[in-house]
C-alpha positions in Angstrom: -68.6 -19.7 -3.7 -68.3 -18.7 0.3 -66.5 -21.9 0.8 -64.0 -21.5 -1.2 -62.7 -18.3 -0.2 -60.7 -19.0 2.8 -58.8 -21.1 0.5 -58.0 -18.1 -1.9 -57.1 -16.1 0.7 -54.8 -18.3 1.7 -53.3 -18.8 -1.5 -53.2 -15.4 -1.7 -51.1 -14.5 1.4 -48.7 -17.7 0.6 -48.2 -16.1 -2.9 -47.2 -12.9 -1.2 -45.0 -14.7 0.9 -43.0 -16.3 -1.9 -42.8 -13.1 -3.7 -41.3 -11.3 -0.3 -38.9 -14.1 0.7 -37.4 -14.3 -3.2 -36.9 -10.2 -3.2 -35.3 -11.1 0.2 -33.1 -13.8 -1.4 -31.9 -11.7 -4.0 -30.2 -9.7 -1.5 -26.7 -11.2 -1.0 -24.9 -9.9 2.8 -21.3 -8.8 1.8 -18.8 -8.3 5.1 -16.0 -5.8 4.7 -13.8 -3.5 6.8 -13.5 0.1 6.6 -12.0 2.8 8.3 -13.8 4.7 11.1 -14.9 7.6 9.1 -15.9 5.9 5.9 -18.3 3.7 8.6 -19.9 6.8 9.7 -20.6 8.3 6.2 -21.7 4.5 5.4 -24.4 4.6 7.8 -26.2 7.4 6.1 -26.6 5.6 3.0 -27.1 2.2 4.6 -28.9 2.5 7.8 -29.0 -1.5 7.8 -25.2 -1.9 7.7 -24.5 -3.5 10.7 -20.7 -3.3 12.7 -19.6 -6.7 14.0 -16.4 -5.8 15.2 -13.9 -3.0 15.8 -10.3 -2.8 16.4 -7.8 -0.1 16.8 -5.2 -0.6 13.7 -2.7 1.3 13.2 -3.4 4.5 12.1 -7.2 4.3 12.3 -10.0 2.8 13.8 -11.2 -0.1 11.5 -14.6 -1.7 12.0 -15.9 -5.4 10.2 -19.3 -4.7 9.0 -22.0 -6.4 7.3 -24.0 -4.6 4.6 -26.2 -5.6 1.7 -23.7 -6.1 -1.9 -25.6 -4.4 -3.7 -24.9 -1.2 -1.8 -21.1 -1.2 -2.6 -20.9 0.8 -5.6 -23.1 3.6 -3.5 -20.5 3.5 -1.1 -17.7 3.7 -3.1 -19.1 6.7 -4.6 -20.1 8.2 -1.2 -16.3 7.7 0.2 -15.4 9.4 -2.4 -17.3 12.1 -2.5 -17.7 13.2 0.8 -14.2 12.4 2.3 -11.9 12.7 -1.2 -10.8 9.1 -0.8 -10.8 6.4 -3.4 -11.8 2.7 -2.5 -11.8 3.3 1.5 -12.8 -0.6 2.4 -12.1 -4.1 1.8 -14.4 -6.8 1.1 -14.3 -10.2 2.7 -15.9 -13.5 1.7 -17.1 -14.4 5.1 -18.1 -13.0 8.7 -15.3 -14.7 9.6 -12.5 -13.6 7.0 -13.5 -10.1 8.4 -12.9 -10.5 11.7 -9.5 -12.1 10.7 -8.6 -9.1 9.2 -9.0 -7.1 12.4 -7.2 -9.7 14.5 -4.2 -10.1 11.9 -1.0 -7.7 13.2 1.2 -6.7 10.6 4.4 -8.0 10.6 7.4 -5.4 9.4 8.5 -6.0 6.2 12.0 -7.5 5.9 14.5 -4.7 5.9 16.4 -4.7 2.6 19.2 -2.0 1.4 18.4 -0.4 -1.9 20.7 1.3 -4.6 20.9 2.5 -8.0 23.3 0.4 -10.3 21.6 0.6 -13.5 22.2 4.1 -14.7 22.5 4.2 -18.0 19.5 1.6 -19.1 17.4 3.2 -17.3 18.2 6.4 -18.5 18.1 5.1 -22.3 14.9 3.1 -21.6 13.0 6.4 -20.1 14.0 8.2 -23.1 12.2 6.1 -25.6 9.3 6.2 -23.5 6.1 8.4 -25.1 2.7 9.7 -24.3 0.9 8.6 -27.4 0.8 5.0 -26.7 -0.3 6.2 -23.0 -3.3 7.8 -24.8 -4.2 4.9 -27.7 -4.3 2.5 -24.1 -6.8 5.1 -22.2 -8.7 5.9 -25.3 -9.3 2.2 -25.9 -10.1 1.1 -22.5 -12.7 3.9 -21.7 -14.1 3.4 -25.0 -15.9 0.1 -23.3 -19.5 0.8 -21.9 -18.1 0.3 -18.7 -15.2 -2.4 -17.2 -17.6 -3.4 -14.0 -16.6 -6.7 -12.6 -19.6 -8.1 -12.7 -20.8 -7.1 -16.3 -19.8 -8.4 -19.7 -18.0 -5.2 -21.0 -15.6 -5.9 -17.7 -14.6 -9.4 -19.2 -14.4 -7.9 -22.7 -11.8 -5.5 -21.5 -9.7 -8.2 -19.6 -9.6 -9.4 -23.1 -8.6 -6.9 -25.4 -5.7 -6.3 -22.5 -4.7 -9.7 -22.5 -4.2 -9.4 -26.0 -2.2 -6.3 -26.2 0.1 -7.9 -23.8 0.5 -10.8 -25.4 1.4 -8.6 -28.6 4.0 -7.0 -26.8 5.6 -9.8 -25.5 5.3 -11.9 -29.2 9.0 -13.9 -29.4 10.4 -14.0 -25.6 9.7 -17.2 -24.5 10.8 -16.0 -21.1 7.2 -14.2 -21.0 3.9 -15.4 -19.8 1.1 -13.6 -20.2 -2.5 -15.1 -18.9 -6.1 -14.4 -17.3 -6.4 -14.9 -13.4 -9.7 -15.8 -13.1 -11.8 -15.0 -9.7 -14.5 -16.5 -7.6 -17.9 -15.3 -7.4 -17.7 -12.5 -10.8 -16.5 -12.5 -14.2 -13.6 -10.4 -14.7 -10.7 -11.8 -14.7 -7.7 -10.2 -13.8 -4.3 -9.6 -16.4 -0.8 -11.3 -15.3 2.4 -10.4 -17.6 5.3 -12.5 -16.0 9.1 -12.2 -16.6 11.0 -15.3 -15.2 13.8 -14.4 -13.7 17.3 -15.3 -13.9 19.6 -16.3 -10.5 16.8 -14.7 -8.0 13.4 -16.1 -9.9 12.1 -17.1 -6.3 11.8 -13.6 -5.9 8.8 -11.3 -7.2 8.8 -7.6 -8.4 5.0 -6.6 -8.5 4.0 -4.0 -10.1 0.0 -2.9 -10.3 -3.2 -1.4 -11.4 -6.8 -1.6 -11.3 -8.5 -2.7 -14.6 -11.9 -2.1 -13.3 -14.2 0.9 -13.3 -17.8 2.3 -11.6 -20.0 5.2 -11.5 -21.3 5.8 -8.0 -24.9 6.2 -9.2 -25.2 2.5 -9.2 -24.2 -0.2 -12.2 -25.6 -2.1 -14.8 -24.4 -3.7 -18.1 -25.2 -0.3 -20.3 -23.8 2.3 -17.4 -21.5 4.8 -18.4 -18.2 4.2 -16.4 -15.3 5.0 -19.0 -12.7 5.2 -16.1 -9.9 7.0 -18.2 -8.3 8.5 -15.3 -9.8 5.9 -12.6 -8.0 3.4 -13.9 -7.2 3.2 -17.2 -4.3 6.0 -16.5 -2.5 3.3 -14.5 -3.2 0.5 -16.6 -1.6 2.5 -19.6 1.3 3.7 -17.6 2.3 0.5 -16.9 1.5 -0.8 -20.1 4.2 1.6 -21.5 6.9 0.9 -18.7 6.2 -2.6 -20.2 6.5 -1.7 -24.0 9.9 -0.1 -22.7 11.4 -2.9 -20.5 10.6 -5.6 -23.0 11.8 -3.5 -26.1 15.2 -3.0 -24.6 15.7 -6.6 -24.2 16.2 -6.5 -20.4 16.6 -9.7 -18.7 16.2 -9.3 -14.9 17.2 -11.4 -12.1 14.2 -11.0 -10.4 10.8 -12.1 -11.4 8.9 -9.2 -12.5 5.3 -9.6 -12.8 2.4 -7.2 -14.1 -0.8 -7.2 -12.9 -4.2 -5.4 -13.9 -6.4 -6.3 -11.1 -10.1 -6.9 -11.7 -12.9 -5.4 -9.3 -11.0 -3.3 -7.3 -13.7 -0.8 -7.0 -15.9 -3.2 -4.9 -13.2 -3.6 -2.2 -10.0 -5.0 -3.7 -11.4 -8.3 -4.0 -8.5 -9.1 -7.3 -5.9 -8.3 -5.8 -6.6 -9.1 -2.0 -7.1 -12.8 -3.4 -4.0 -12.8 -5.4 -1.8 -11.1 -2.2 -3.1 -13.8 -0.3 -2.2 -16.4 -2.5 1.6 -15.2 -2.8 1.6 -15.1 1.3 0.0 -19.2 1.6 2.6 -20.4 -0.8 5.4 -18.0 1.2 6.3 -16.7 -1.9 8.9 -13.8 -1.7 8.4 -10.4 -2.8 11.2 -8.0 -3.0 8.4 -4.7 -3.0 5.1 -3.7 -5.0 4.1 -0.4 -6.3 0.2 0.5 -7.6 -0.4 2.6 -10.0 -3.9 4.1 -9.4 -4.5 7.2 -10.7 -1.5 8.9 -12.9 -2.8 11.5 -15.5 -4.9 14.0 -13.7 -2.4 17.0 -12.4 -4.8 18.8 -9.7 -1.8 19.7 -7.3 1.3 21.8 -6.9 4.0 18.6 -6.9 4.3 16.5 -9.7 4.1 13.0 -7.8 2.4 12.4 -4.2 4.0 9.3 -2.2 1.2 7.7 -0.3 2.4 6.9 3.3 -0.7 5.3 5.1 -0.3 1.5 4.5 2.9 1.7 2.5 6.4 0.3 3.2 8.6 3.7 4.4 12.0 2.2 3.4 10.2 1.5 -0.1 8.9 5.0 -0.3 12.2 6.5 0.7 13.0 4.2 -2.5 10.8 5.8 -4.8 12.0 9.6 -4.0 15.7 8.4 -5.0 14.4 7.0 -8.1 12.6 9.9 -8.8 16.2 12.4 -7.8 18.1 10.4 -9.8 15.9 9.7 -13.3 13.0 12.6 -13.1 15.3 15.1 -11.5 13.0 17.9 -12.5 9.8 16.4 -11.0 9.3 17.6 -7.6 7.5 15.0 -4.6 4.5 15.6 -1.8 3.2 13.1 0.7 -0.1 12.7 1.6 -2.1 9.7 3.3 -5.2 8.1 1.6 -7.2 6.1 4.3 -7.7 2.3 5.1 -8.0 0.1 1.8 -8.1 2.9 -1.0 -6.3 1.0 -3.7 -4.7 -2.7 -3.9 -1.3 -1.8 -2.5 -2.9 -2.6 0.6 -4.0 -5.8 -0.1 0.0 -6.5 -0.1 0.4 -4.5 3.0 -2.1 -6.2 4.6 -0.2 -9.4 4.1 3.9 -8.0 4.7 4.6 -7.1 1.7 6.7 -3.9 0.9 4.1 -1.8 -0.8 4.2 1.7 -2.5 1.6 4.0 -4.3 2.6 7.1 -6.3 -0.7 9.1 -6.7 -1.0 12.2 -9.3 -2.5 15.0 -6.9 -2.9 15.3 -3.6 -6.0 13.6 -1.9 -7.9 16.7 -1.6 -7.4 17.5 -5.3 -7.4 14.5 -7.1 -9.9 14.3 -10.0 -13.2 15.3 -9.4 -14.6 13.2 -12.3 -13.9 9.7 -11.5 -16.5 6.8 -10.3 -18.9 9.5 -13.0 -19.7 9.5 -16.5 -17.4 12.4 -16.9 -14.3 10.7 -16.3 -12.5 10.8 -19.8 -9.4 11.6 -21.9 -11.1 15.0 -22.4 -11.5 15.9 -18.6 -7.9 15.1 -17.5 -6.9 17.5 -20.2 -6.6 15.6 -23.2 -2.8 15.1 -22.3 -1.0 12.1 -21.0 1.9 14.4 -20.1 1.5 13.2 -16.4 0.7 9.5 -17.0 4.2 9.1 -18.4 6.0 10.6 -15.4 4.2 7.6 -13.8 5.3 5.1 -16.2 8.9 6.0 -16.3 9.3 5.9 -13.0 7.5 2.3 -13.2 9.9 1.5 -15.4 13.2 2.6 -13.4 11.6 0.6 -10.4 11.4 -3.0 -11.9 14.2 -2.6 -13.4 16.8 -1.6 -10.1 14.6 -3.5 -8.1 14.7 -6.3 -10.4 18.2 -6.3 -10.8 19.8 -5.9 -7.4 
């Protein structure tokens, strides 16, 4: 018995070593870029996060850091709770990609003239848009347990939206609806394309994000209804589509509407799509992002985000509001680095804008919790209808010029 004890001890130590190794192998490194204020918050909840590079970019000092991927949900929650920002970071597939993002100097988007020339069509289209359709979409999407980008219910939510958009497009041979699969996670983005006529090689992009999250940690059973963040944006976008398709409108430029996967995990879906556009040298006339449209927390109706967006296109949005929604008031605010999917397009040099539901200091306090329900947005969708109408006017006017 004594002669066998060293072997048993050695075997025991070996087993412990293998177990520890297996445990550490379940942790996956993630490379993200993040603004300076958000990085300071990350260090308080993820002290093992390591900065590998930093750069002073226009508007903010930005860090490239490596962190345990399992902490991303908590990071997003902390940024929202402590800084009042949504998102706040961009995920990258490798250290090289993160460093390249810091090195990239975003060129100015090409100067273009914006004009309004479809008044009769747009006004009739906007008059037929209704809150009840927006409410139905929000309730359907928020009924999923969650729409987390790694969960089965996140996939099912994508499948549901695919079916809903295909129903809208039925009978139109110039419209295609599909899912866009991504590397590394199961939730697909959903895309609807209305083919353009004589300017079909140029695209007008309108997006919102499909996924949802709770800051306390995610699992298959974690309840993350995401009614405002961002079922509301998807619902506003869907109502704009319903009106556009129902009118029989045929655009000159191609219109592509996208519900992005994995926004809450670092703008992953939109980054992949925007990079593909850039790599293919595809022309984009403009990008509009709808991320949270149904909680009216501040005095003005629509706030235009001024950082990591295009100032000329923002002025065009203000002009659209003055022309088609003259009773609405407009405010301006900043939302920080990587706050939503418009940042993915801006990083590739495309003109992007994000109209928001409130000032950032008074946005919906329930997002990233199980309390993000329609009831906690006042059991109304009148606010989201404003953004649906703006999106419809934007698509028609920009695709017809």
